[in-house]
C-alpha positions, 0 to 999 in steps of 0.5 A: 109631553115636552121634548128638548131641542138644542136649536131652541136652546141656542136662541138668545134674546132679551126676553124678560123673566118673572120672579114667582113664589113656589107653592106645592098643590094642597091636593098632593102634599103628603100624598105619598106618606110611607113611600121611600126615595133615593137620589143619585147625584152626578156632576157639579155643585149646582147639581148637588144643590139642585138635589137639596131642592129635589129632596125637599120637594119629594119630602113635601110629597111625603117620601122619606129618604133611604140610602140604598136604592134597593129599599126605595119606592122611587129612584131619581138620577140627577145627571151631568152632561159635561163629560162622557164619563158622567153620561156613561155612569148614569146609563150604567145605573139605569141598567141596574135599575131595570133589573130592580124594576123587574122585581119591584113592579111599582118602583118609580124611576126618574131622570133629571139634570143636564143629560135630560136637556139633550134630545139624544138622551131623551130619544134613547129613553123613549126608545130603549128605556121605557121603564123610566117613568118620568124625565124633567130638565133643569128649568122646571125642577119646581114641577117635580111634584106634579110630574110624579103625581101624573106618572103615577095616576096615568101609568104613562111615561112623562117627559117634561123638558123645556129648552127655553128657561122660564121664570125664576122660582123663589121659595123652593124648599131645601133639605141641606146636606150639611148643617154648617156649610150651605150652597146659595144660587145667585145666578143660573145659566151661562152666555159665554158659549165656549165651543166645547161646553154644553152648559149654555144649552142645558142650563140656559142663558144667564139669569140673576136672582134679585139681591134681596132674595139672596141676602135674605137666604144668607141672613137666614143661614146666619141665624140658623148657625151656618158657618160657611156659604158658597155662592153658586153659578155657572159664571158667578162673575156675571152676576147682576149684569142682566138685572142692574146697571150699578150692582154687580158681583163685587157689590154682592160679595161685600153685602154678603160679607157684611151679614157676618157669616164666618166664611164665604166662597164662590164658584165658578168664575170666568176670567172675562168677568173678574173685575177689579172691584171683586179683587178689592172686596175679597182682599178687604173682608177676612170672611171672604176666603182667599181661594179663587177658582179661575179656569184657564183651559189652555195656555195657547192663544190659538187654542183659546180662540178655538175654544171661544174663551174670549181672553188671551194668555196675556190677559189671563196672566195679568188677571192672575198676577193682579189677584196674587198681588192684591189678595194676601195668601190667596190660593188659585186653582184652575181647569185645564183641557188637553187634546182639544181638537187641533192642539199640537205639541207647541200649544201643549208646551205653551200650556205647560209654561203657563202652569210653570209660571202660575204654580196653581194650588190645585188644578182639575185636568181633563182630556177633551170630551166631545159633546154632541151639539157643540161647535167643537164637535165639528172641528177636525181632531188628528191627535190620537188618544194615546198622545192625549193621554201622554199629555195629560200624564205630563201635565199632571206631573207638573201640576202635582209638583206645585201642589206639593211645593205650595203645601210645603210652604205651610209646614210649621204655620197655623191655619184656621180649619172648619172641622168637617168630620172625624177620622176612623183614627182616634182623636183624628179630624179633618176639615178645610183651610181658608184656602180650601186645602184638606187638613187632617189633624189630631186633637186631644180635646173635644171639638165638633163639626162646624167649629173653626179651629187653629191647626199647626201644619206638621207635614205636607202631602200633594193633596192634603196636609197633616197637623195638630190643633193648637 
């Protein structure tokens, strides 16, 4: 049994890590043929991609996927700890599974992901959720086959959560959820330690994959006919800093662009590491989408300092305008937290004024969510929930105004759309533009998911656009 420990997770040193190739043990491969599995995923794109690996590992054991957990022999929750809401949803699901297990005694139940890295969560499972068969963390997904097999053979709860990240495992199998869009991890973990954020404790320090492994994976996706790749990391801009002296995210973007895949995206960026080389490369290559997610979190220098963001409002604005001025037709989205401990009306108005200047194409806005074990948890917070909700409502009014304003600028224009699905309405399709805007459009001719088509925008809404194929 290995239990999580935030004190150990906080430790940062220059430990080396090795690249190892995954191989499932022959003795358990296909051992569970005929059994069915269900995975519920919470949280970010990193979790979604982890689930793609988890599904492949389960299928290597012989399990087959079902879409109703009532039909499953194994149910696994891949959890998120970034906000309390996701935490509550996962425990709510465990409550439903407890009822199901009372009817299906042999049902296997597991929990993994970021919540599994929290000592408080694991303690709660040990004390109050003894029906959960196994728990593992973000650092040892590759051990899932052995963890399940041991849980079955011993009929004892298995808790295998490591607080220190281990080696980088290459060659994990993957069952991609999409036949034309793919996630590719390029870096794991984060070293920024923003005071409100639990991710460095749950995902570990920054560890970059070797460029050769990344480029090999993208090349294979090109050969398989994939149309879009998203390069993933908690902070993709830091790519390569731990591995190379003269190779960074700008270089990687350029190398991926030269492989010829039609669309390249990346997320998430930290303003601190966004280099001029990155901006130049994005502007240079038409297959790198002009869509940048650039979290600001607050427009107040005082609050940014309390958050540990390591940039100022002024430096953020300099970067914002450099991106806008250099990359043609770029769309910039952001994250904003309201109600951070100590935020007063003046701080909030500074955030509003930044939004008024930036006129973001999209923004993910949240009320501060206290996460146990982070420094922000210890800060004095004198702002009522009612006041925080009022600020969020006011912020959303402003950001929504600019969403619509930016979308209206596209009316009458032709944009390229990657077709992602068919609507319930006749001849109606949907997909995303190069600037990552949702487009619903009509077509009188047959088109297919994965096609990239020209669409004329006929009308704009706040969160989507309507159009017709040209």
